[in-house]
C-alpha positions in Angstrom: 147.8 -1.2 -17.6 147.3 2.5 -16.9 144.1 4.1 -18.0 145.9 6.7 -20.1 145.6 7.5 -23.8 148.9 7.0 -25.5 148.2 9.8 -28.0 146.6 12.7 -26.1 147.3 11.7 -22.5 143.7 11.7 -21.4 143.3 10.0 -18.0 140.7 9.4 -15.3 139.2 12.4 -13.6 137.4 12.4 -10.2 133.9 13.6 -9.4 130.9 12.8 -7.4 127.9 10.5 -7.6 124.9 12.6 -6.6 121.8 10.8 -5.3 118.3 12.1 -5.3 118.8 13.0 -1.7 121.8 15.0 -2.7 124.2 12.6 -1.0 127.7 12.8 -2.6 130.1 9.9 -3.0 133.4 10.0 -4.9 133.7 8.3 -8.3 136.0 8.2 -11.3 135.2 9.2 -14.8 137.3 6.9 -17.0 138.3 7.7 -20.6 136.9 5.4 -23.3 140.1 3.5 -24.2 140.4 0.9 -26.9 143.4 -1.3 -27.5 144.5 -0.9 -31.1 147.3 -2.3 -33.3 148.8 0.9 -34.6 152.0 1.8 -36.4 154.5 3.3 -33.9 157.7 4.4 -35.6 156.9 2.1 -38.5 156.4 -1.0 -36.4 153.0 -2.4 -35.3 152.4 -2.2 -31.6 149.4 -2.5 -29.3 148.5 0.8 -27.7 145.5 2.0 -25.7 143.9 5.0 -27.4 140.8 7.0 -26.5 138.0 7.0 -29.0 138.2 10.7 -29.6 141.8 10.2 -31.0 140.6 7.3 -33.2 137.7 9.4 -34.5 140.0 12.4 -35.2 142.3 10.2 -37.2 145.4 10.7 -35.0 146.2 7.0 -35.1 147.5 5.1 -38.1 146.0 1.6 -37.7 148.0 -1.4 -38.8 146.1 -3.9 -40.9 147.3 -7.5 -40.8 148.1 -8.9 -44.2 148.3 -5.6 -45.9 150.6 -5.9 -48.8 153.0 -3.1 -49.5 152.9 -1.6 -53.0 155.5 -3.2 -55.3 158.7 -1.3 -55.6 159.4 0.4 -58.9 162.3 -1.4 -60.6 165.0 0.8 -62.1 164.6 0.5 -65.9 167.8 1.0 -67.9 167.1 2.0 -71.5 
């Protein structure tokens, strides 16, 4: 699974670990991705989303067992 957010496309960036002696070694800064059951085109799917997208409300979560509101019946009078 790629470390990429399905909503905003955030992905790992590279940088350096810097020691007290100022030695530098390469490292990766990974996005904080969470696997979420979300509605994608009306169907629930598991997608990996960064926490900033979750907090901003860019994802519609799917709740298992959620009942749809009853449909209004056409009343003929």
